[in-house]
C-alpha positions in Angstrom: -103.4 18.5 -62.4 -100.7 17.7 -59.8 -97.3 16.1 -60.4 -96.7 13.4 -57.9 -93.7 11.2 -57.3 -94.6 7.7 -56.1 -92.4 5.1 -54.7 -93.0 1.4 -55.5 -93.6 -0.5 -52.3 -91.9 -3.5 -53.8 -88.5 -2.2 -55.1 -88.3 1.4 -53.9 -88.2 2.9 -57.5 -89.6 6.4 -57.8 -92.1 7.0 -60.6 -93.4 10.4 -61.7 -97.2 10.6 -62.2 -99.7 13.3 -63.0 -102.6 13.0 -60.5 -106.1 13.5 -61.9 -108.1 12.5 -58.9 -107.6 12.1 -55.2 -106.5 8.4 -55.1 -103.4 6.9 -56.6 -102.5 3.2 -56.1 -99.5 2.1 -58.0 -97.0 -0.8 -57.9 -95.0 -1.5 -61.0 -93.8 -4.9 -62.0 -92.1 -5.7 -65.2 -94.0 -9.0 -65.3 -97.1 -7.1 -66.3 -95.5 -7.0 -69.8 -94.5 -10.7 -69.9 -92.3 -13.0 -67.8 -88.7 -13.5 -69.0 -87.7 -17.2 -68.9 -85.2 -18.7 -66.6 -81.7 -18.5 -68.0 -82.1 -14.9 -69.1 -78.8 -13.1 -68.2 -78.8 -10.6 -65.5 -77.7 -7.9 -67.9 -80.6 -8.7 -70.3 -83.1 -8.7 -67.4 -81.7 -5.3 -66.3 -82.1 -3.8 -69.8 -85.7 -5.2 -70.0 -86.7 -3.9 -66.6 -85.3 -0.5 -67.6 -87.4 -0.7 -70.8 -90.5 -1.4 -68.7 -89.8 1.6 -66.5 -89.4 3.8 -69.5 -92.8 2.6 -70.8 -94.5 3.2 -67.4 -93.0 6.7 -67.4 -94.1 7.3 -71.0 -90.5 7.8 -72.2 -91.4 5.8 -75.2 -88.3 6.5 -77.3 -86.2 5.3 -74.4 -88.4 2.2 -74.1 -87.9 1.3 -77.8 -84.1 1.9 -77.5 -83.9 -0.3 -74.4 -85.9 -3.1 -76.1 -83.4 -3.0 -79.0 -80.6 -3.2 -76.5 -82.2 -6.1 -74.8 -82.5 -8.1 -78.0 -78.9 -7.4 -78.8 -77.8 -8.4 -75.4 -79.6 -11.7 -75.6 -77.9 -12.5 -78.9 -74.5 -11.5 -77.4 -75.3 -13.9 -74.6 -75.8 -16.6 -77.2 -72.4 -16.0 -78.7 -73.3 -13.5 -81.5 -70.7 -10.9 -80.7 -69.5 -9.8 -84.1 -71.1 -7.1 -86.3 -74.0 -4.8 -85.8 -77.4 -5.9 -84.6 -78.7 -6.6 -88.1 -75.8 -9.0 -88.7 -76.3 -10.7 -85.3 -80.0 -11.3 -86.1 -79.3 -12.6 -89.5 -76.6 -14.9 -88.2 -78.9 -16.2 -85.5 -81.5 -17.0 -88.2 -78.8 -18.7 -90.4 -77.8 -20.9 -87.5 -81.4 -21.9 -86.8 -81.7 -20.0 -83.5 -84.5 -17.8 -84.9 -87.3 -18.9 -87.1 -88.9 -16.7 -89.8 -91.4 -15.3 -87.3 -88.8 -14.4 -84.7 -86.5 -13.0 -87.4 -89.3 -10.6 -88.4 -90.0 -9.7 -84.7 -86.3 -9.2 -84.0 -85.8 -6.9 -87.1 -88.9 -5.0 -86.2 -87.5 -4.3 -82.7 -84.2 -3.3 -84.2 -85.8 -0.9 -86.7 -88.0 0.7 -84.0 -85.0 1.1 -81.7 -83.0 2.6 -84.6 -85.8 5.0 -85.4 -86.0 6.1 -81.8 -82.2 6.5 -81.5 -81.2 8.0 -84.8 -84.2 9.8 -86.2 -85.6 11.3 -83.0 -89.0 9.9 -84.1 -91.9 9.7 -81.8 -92.9 6.2 -80.7 -96.5 5.5 -80.1 -97.6 3.7 -76.8 -98.9 0.7 -78.8 -95.6 0.4 -80.6 -93.6 0.5 -77.4 -95.9 -2.1 -75.8 -95.4 -4.3 -78.9 -91.6 -3.9 -78.5 -91.8 -5.1 -74.9 -93.8 -8.1 -76.0 -91.4 -8.8 -78.8 -88.5 -8.9 -76.4 -90.3 -11.5 -74.3 -91.2 -13.5 -77.4 -87.6 -13.5 -78.7 -86.1 -14.5 -75.4 -88.7 -17.2 -74.8 -88.1 -18.6 -78.3 -84.3 -18.6 -77.8 -84.2 -20.0 -74.3 -87.3 -22.2 -74.1 -87.9 -23.1 -77.8 
């Protein structure tokens, strides 16, 4: 095994890899996890892109935490600035911004992020990938409908 640092030819970000062969070809793109809709704030986009970089680097607790932060930022962007994330999600549901399915997805992202932040729990790759998909789903529901 050989630790290798690669630089994305698109954005210049450096990513650490373990090389197991002789050829490495890598170009990350957050769109591989889902495209955020037009109208997503720059701050929410930045948080989401950081979450994708965490996933790519297999820092899965950080990925789950950043997904949680992205959900919260999107709600703040929609005017939900008071209370904790649970309150923001419930208020968005009460106001009709989130339906029952998106309510469950948002709370799932919140709980996974909380577990990663406060309990130092391991996050499995499939769960982190689901969290990235949840972020896209929530933002798409809010901004596109």
